[in-house]
C-alpha positions in Angstrom: 0.0 0.0 0.0 1.2 3.5 -0.9 2.4 5.7 1.9 -0.1 8.4 2.9 1.0 12.0 2.7 -0.6 14.5 5.0 -0.5 18.3 5.0 2.1 19.9 7.2 -0.4 22.6 8.3 -2.5 21.9 11.3 -5.5 24.0 10.0 -5.5 22.2 6.7 -5.3 18.8 8.4 -8.3 19.6 10.5 -10.2 20.9 7.4 -9.4 17.7 5.6 -10.9 15.7 8.5 -14.0 17.8 9.1 -15.1 18.8 5.5 -15.7 15.2 4.2 -17.8 14.5 7.4 -19.7 17.8 6.7 -20.4 16.7 3.1 -21.7 13.3 4.3 -24.0 15.2 6.7 -25.3 17.5 4.0 -26.0 14.5 1.7 -27.8 12.7 4.5 -30.1 15.7 5.2 -30.6 16.2 1.5 -31.6 12.6 0.9 -34.0 12.6 3.9 -35.6 15.9 2.6 -35.8 15.0 -1.1 -36.7 11.3 -0.9 -38.7 11.0 2.3 -40.3 14.4 2.9 -40.9 15.7 -0.6 -41.1 12.7 -2.9 -42.6 10.0 -0.8 -44.7 11.8 1.8 -45.8 14.8 -0.2 -45.8 14.1 -4.0 -46.6 10.4 -3.8 -48.9 9.9 -0.7 -50.6 13.3 -0.7 -50.5 14.3 -4.4 -50.6 10.8 -5.9 -48.1 11.7 -8.6 -46.4 8.3 -9.0 -44.9 9.0 -12.4 -43.3 12.2 -11.4 -42.0 10.6 -8.2 -40.5 7.7 -10.1 -38.7 10.0 -12.5 -37.3 12.2 -9.7 -36.1 9.2 -7.7 -34.5 7.4 -10.6 -32.5 10.6 -11.5 -31.8 11.4 -7.9 -30.2 8.0 -7.1 -28.5 7.6 -10.5 -26.6 10.9 -10.0 -26.2 10.2 -6.3 -24.4 6.9 -6.9 -22.3 8.3 -9.7 -21.3 11.2 -7.6 -20.4 9.1 -4.6 -18.4 6.6 -6.7 -16.4 9.5 -8.1 -16.0 11.2 -4.7 -14.8 8.0 -3.0 -12.4 7.3 -5.9 -11.0 10.9 -5.6 -10.8 10.7 -1.8 -8.9 7.5 -1.6 -6.6 8.5 -4.5 -5.6 11.7 -2.9 -5.0 9.8 0.4 -3.0 6.9 -1.0 -1.6 8.1 -4.4 -1.4 11.9 -4.4 1.2 11.9 -7.2 4.2 13.0 -5.1 7.6 12.7 -6.7 9.6 9.9 -5.0 12.7 11.1 -3.1 16.1 9.6 -4.2 17.0 6.9 -1.6 20.5 8.4 -0.9 18.9 11.8 -0.3 16.1 10.8 1.8 18.1 10.4 5.0 19.8 13.8 4.6 16.4 15.4 3.9 14.8 13.9 6.9 17.7 15.2 9.1 17.3 18.7 7.6 13.6 18.6 8.2 14.1 17.7 11.9 16.5 20.6 12.1 14.0 22.9 10.5 11.3 21.9 12.9 13.6 22.3 15.9 14.5 25.8 14.7 10.8 26.6 14.3 10.1 25.5 17.9 12.9 27.8 19.0 11.4 30.6 16.9 14.6 30.9 14.8 14.1 33.6 12.3 16.4 31.9 9.8 14.3 28.9 9.2 16.4 27.0 6.7 18.6 28.2 3.9 17.5 27.2 0.4 19.6 24.3 -0.9 21.3 25.3 -4.2 21.2 23.0 -7.2 23.6 20.1 -7.1 26.8 21.3 -9.0 28.0 17.7 -9.5 28.0 16.8 -13.2 27.1 13.3 -12.2 24.3 14.4 -9.9 21.9 11.6 -9.2 18.7 11.9 -11.3 20.2 13.9 -14.2 20.2 10.8 -16.5 16.4 10.6 -16.2 16.2 13.9 -18.0 18.8 13.8 -20.7 17.7 10.3 -21.7 14.6 12.0 -23.0 14.4 14.0 -26.2 12.7 17.1 -24.6 12.5 18.3 -21.0 11.9 21.5 -19.1 15.1 23.2 -18.0 16.6 26.4 -16.6 18.4 28.9 -18.7 21.7 26.9 -18.4 20.1 23.7 -19.7 19.9 21.8 -16.4 16.5 20.6 -15.2 14.6 22.6 -12.6 15.7 22.1 -9.0 13.6 21.8 -5.9 15.5 23.3 -2.9 13.0 21.8 -0.5 13.2 18.2 -1.7 16.8 18.7 -2.7 16.5 17.0 -6.1 15.7 17.7 -9.7 12.1 18.3 -10.5 10.3 16.3 -13.2 8.4 18.2 -15.9 5.2 19.8 -14.7 5.9 19.1 -11.1 5.6 21.8 -8.4 6.5 21.8 -4.7 3.4 21.7 -2.4 3.8 23.6 0.8 0.8 21.6 2.1 2.4 18.2 1.5 6.0 19.3 1.8 6.8 17.4 -1.4 6.9 17.9 -5.2 3.7 16.8 -6.9 3.4 15.8 -10.6 0.9 18.0 -12.5 -0.3 19.6 -9.3 -3.7 21.4 -9.6 -4.8 22.5 -6.1 -5.1 21.3 -2.5 -8.8 20.6 -1.9 -10.2 19.9 1.6 -13.5 19.0 0.0 -12.0 15.8 -1.4 -9.4 15.4 1.4 -6.1 16.3 -0.1 -4.1 17.2 -3.2 -5.7 17.1 -6.7 -3.0 16.2 -9.2 -2.5 14.0 -12.3 -3.6 10.9 -10.4 -7.0 12.3 -9.4 -7.9 15.2 -11.7 -10.1 13.0 -13.9 -12.0 11.6 -10.8 -12.3 15.1 -9.4 -13.8 16.4 -12.6 -16.3 13.6 -12.7 -17.2 14.2 -9.0 -17.9 17.9 -9.7 -19.9 17.1 -12.8 -22.1 14.6 -11.2 -22.5 16.7 -8.1 -23.8 19.5 -10.3 -26.3 17.2 -11.9 -27.3 15.8 -8.4 -27.9 19.4 -7.2 -30.0 20.1 -10.4 -32.3 17.2 -9.7 -32.6 18.2 -6.0 -33.4 21.7 -7.1 -36.0 20.4 -9.5 -37.7 18.4 -6.7 -37.6 21.3 -4.3 -38.9 23.8 -6.9 -41.7 21.5 -8.1 -42.8 20.8 -4.6 -42.8 24.5 -3.7 -44.9 25.2 -6.8 -47.4 22.5 -5.9 -47.7 24.0 -2.4 -48.3 27.5 -3.8 -50.8 26.1 -6.4 -52.9 24.5 -3.6 -52.6 27.5 -1.4 -50.8 25.5 1.3 -48.3 27.1 3.7 -44.7 27.3 2.5 -42.8 24.0 3.1 -39.6 24.7 5.0 -38.0 21.5 3.6 -38.7 22.5 0.0 -37.2 26.0 0.6 -34.1 24.5 2.3 -33.5 22.1 -0.6 -33.8 25.0 -3.1 -31.3 27.1 -1.2 -28.8 24.3 -0.6 -29.1 23.1 -4.2 -28.4 26.6 -5.6 -25.4 27.1 -3.3 -23.7 23.8 -3.8 -24.9 23.5 -7.4 -23.4 26.8 -8.5 -20.1 26.0 -6.7 -19.7 22.4 -8.1 -20.9 23.4 -11.6 -18.4 26.2 -11.7 -15.6 23.8 -10.6 -16.7 21.2 -13.2 -16.7 23.8 -16.1 -13.3 25.1 -15.0 -11.9 21.6 -14.8 -13.3 20.7 -18.2 -11.7 23.8 -19.7 -8.4 23.0 -18.1 -8.5 19.5 -19.6 -9.3 20.8 -23.1 -6.3 23.1 -23.1 -4.1 20.8 -21.1 -3.3 23.0 -18.2 -3.8 23.3 -14.4 -4.5 25.9 -11.8 -0.8 26.3 -11.1 0.0 26.6 -14.8 -2.6 29.3 -15.2 -1.0 31.3 -12.4 2.3 31.1 -14.3 0.8 31.6 -17.7 2.4 35.0 -18.4 5.8 33.4 -17.9 7.9 31.7 -20.5 9.0 28.0 -20.5 12.5 27.0 -21.3 13.0 23.6 -23.0 16.0 21.5 -23.7 15.3 20.0 -27.1 17.6 17.3 -28.4 19.5 17.9 -31.6 22.0 15.9 -33.7 25.5 16.0 -32.4 26.7 17.3 -35.7 24.5 20.4 -35.5 26.7 23.5 -36.2 26.9 26.4 -33.7 24.2 29.0 -33.9 23.9 32.5 -32.3 20.1 32.0 -31.9 20.3 29.5 -29.0 22.7 28.0 -26.4 23.4 24.3 -26.2 24.3 21.8 -23.5 25.9 18.4 -23.9 25.1 15.5 -21.6 26.6 13.7 -19.7 27.9 16.9 -18.2 31.7 17.6 -18.1 31.4 21.2 -16.9 29.4 24.4 -17.5 26.9 24.4 -20.4 28.5 25.1 -23.8 27.9 28.6 -25.3 27.6 29.5 -29.0 30.9 29.2 -30.8 32.4 26.9 -28.2 31.7 23.6 -30.1 35.4 23.0 -31.0 36.7 23.7 -27.5 37.3 21.1 -24.8 35.1 22.1 -21.8 36.4 22.1 -18.3 36.0 18.7 -16.7 35.7 17.6 -13.1 36.6 14.0 -13.7 39.1 14.0 -16.6 38.3 12.7 -20.1 34.9 11.1 -20.8 34.7 7.4 -20.5 33.8 5.4 -23.6 30.4 4.6 -21.9 29.7 8.4 -21.5 30.8 9.0 -25.1 28.2 6.4 -26.2 25.5 8.1 -24.3 26.5 11.7 -25.4 23.5 13.9 -26.3 23.3 17.5 -27.4 20.3 19.8 -26.5 19.3 23.2 -27.8 18.0 25.5 -25.1 14.9 27.1 -26.5 12.5 29.5 -24.8 8.8 29.8 -25.6 6.8 33.0 -25.8 4.6 34.0 -22.8 1.3 32.1 -22.8 2.5 29.4 -25.2 1.7 26.0 -23.8 4.1 23.3 -25.0 1.8 20.5 -23.8 -1.2 21.6 -25.8 -2.0 18.6 -28.1 -5.3 19.8 -29.4 -8.7 19.6 -27.6 -9.5 15.9 -28.2 -6.0 14.6 -27.5 -5.8 16.8 -24.4 -9.2 15.3 -23.3 -8.1 11.7 -23.8 -4.7 12.3 -22.1 -6.7 13.1 -18.9 -10.1 11.4 -19.1 -9.0 8.2 -21.0 -9.5 6.8 -24.5 -13.1 5.6 -24.4 -16.5 6.9 -23.5 -16.9 4.6 -20.5 -13.8 6.0 -18.9 -15.1 9.5 -19.5 -18.3 8.7 -17.5 -17.0 6.3 -14.8 -14.1 6.6 -12.3 -12.4 3.4 -13.7 -8.7 4.1 -14.0 -6.0 6.8 -13.7 -5.3 9.2 -16.5 -3.1 8.0 -19.4 -0.8 11.0 -18.7 0.2 9.3 -15.5 2.3 7.0 -17.6 5.9 8.4 -17.8 7.6 5.6 -19.6 8.0 7.3 -22.9 11.6 7.9 -24.0 10.6 11.2 -25.7 9.4 13.1 -22.7 7.7 12.8 -19.3 4.5 14.3 -20.8 3.6 14.3 -24.4 4.5 17.6 -26.1 2.3 19.3 -28.6 3.2 20.9 -32.0 4.7 23.9 -30.3 8.1 22.0 -30.1 8.2 21.6 -33.9 7.3 25.3 -34.2 10.2 26.2 -31.8 12.6 24.2 -33.9 11.6 26.2 -37.0 11.6 29.5 -35.1 15.2 29.0 -33.8 16.4 27.0 -36.9 16.9 23.8 -34.9 17.1 20.6 -37.0 14.8 17.7 -36.4 16.0 14.4 -35.2 16.1 11.5 -37.6 14.6 8.1 -36.6 18.1 6.7 -36.3 19.2 9.7 -34.1 16.3 9.0 -31.8 17.4 5.4 -31.3 20.8 6.7 -30.2 22.7 4.5 -32.7 23.6 4.5 -36.4 23.9 8.1 -37.7 24.8 9.5 -34.2 27.8 7.1 -33.8 29.0 7.9 -37.4 28.7 11.6 -36.5 30.9 11.2 -33.4 33.5 9.3 -35.4 33.6 12.0 -38.2 33.8 14.8 -35.6 36.8 13.1 -33.8 38.5 12.5 -37.1 38.1 16.2 -38.1 39.5 17.3 -34.7 
């Protein structure tokens, strides 16, 4: 069983414990009011409207069951598999010791909580190979991957550090006490389904309340407090969850998250793999992995870079890869695949997965050798914009042409 990750904030932890119980309480009251008081006792027994009651009850329990299935799937996913980035085994002990020191300083009211850990300067830093073994990855201006100073390791694409969990989370969207934790790539599809069905559930409840209210008014009866309460509650929760559902669907269709939207005006820097024989260009910088020193600058291709460990081993030469460091324009989304492909990457490949909380999103699979997350056509446009050559099929495999290119380069040197 996966380890549970709890919020580090006491107020958030209490909210996560109380809010789900509050939701269950509201649902219990709503079910009593809609089913027993309005449908059975009033519309069926007093008004003898069996057909109307049957239609209301079928829709009510249909959306109730779908909503609860999506909610429970979301709740247990955020508890057991919130999408946190695993810590490197050799760094875990050091991080735990640093965390204990931070907490001790906090208890002692130390103003200097903990200095931010700078990126690991070691060219053979653990975890780097997971990035340069791909064809494209998100990087800093120097070509190295993004670094998390809290987790003290390199951050995978589209991951962000959560102050609530104290860990980096893949495709983090938001911390939601309504579903008990962090909504991320592992739970965003279930969360969307929950909000969608909750909106429909509130719509049915509103219809029952409004219809009962209208029947009371038509007969000249006193206002039914239960009908009025259902109308008010349905409007409040329905407006909230419908808004969340529409926002989530919009984010899915453009392949973004709440965190991405906050950073939308910013640019994204990508390390895009290019053939080793690519000539120097003044339009972009390059970096060669495995690292032997600082990133190479334009015009430095024929120079031997500074090395920390002497000449490269034959194994490193075999694995040598060159990347162009390209920057997008503000608001350009490199992961936008088009509306339908974006939808399928989150909600699944078939209609049944779109409706039912069956399995995790396809984007949770990070086994592709091209990138952690599938990139859209923007990468090809960036290649043309900066004059960066495409990789051939043999270049992508890491054999054939690339090996011949290395041999010819060494011969010319």
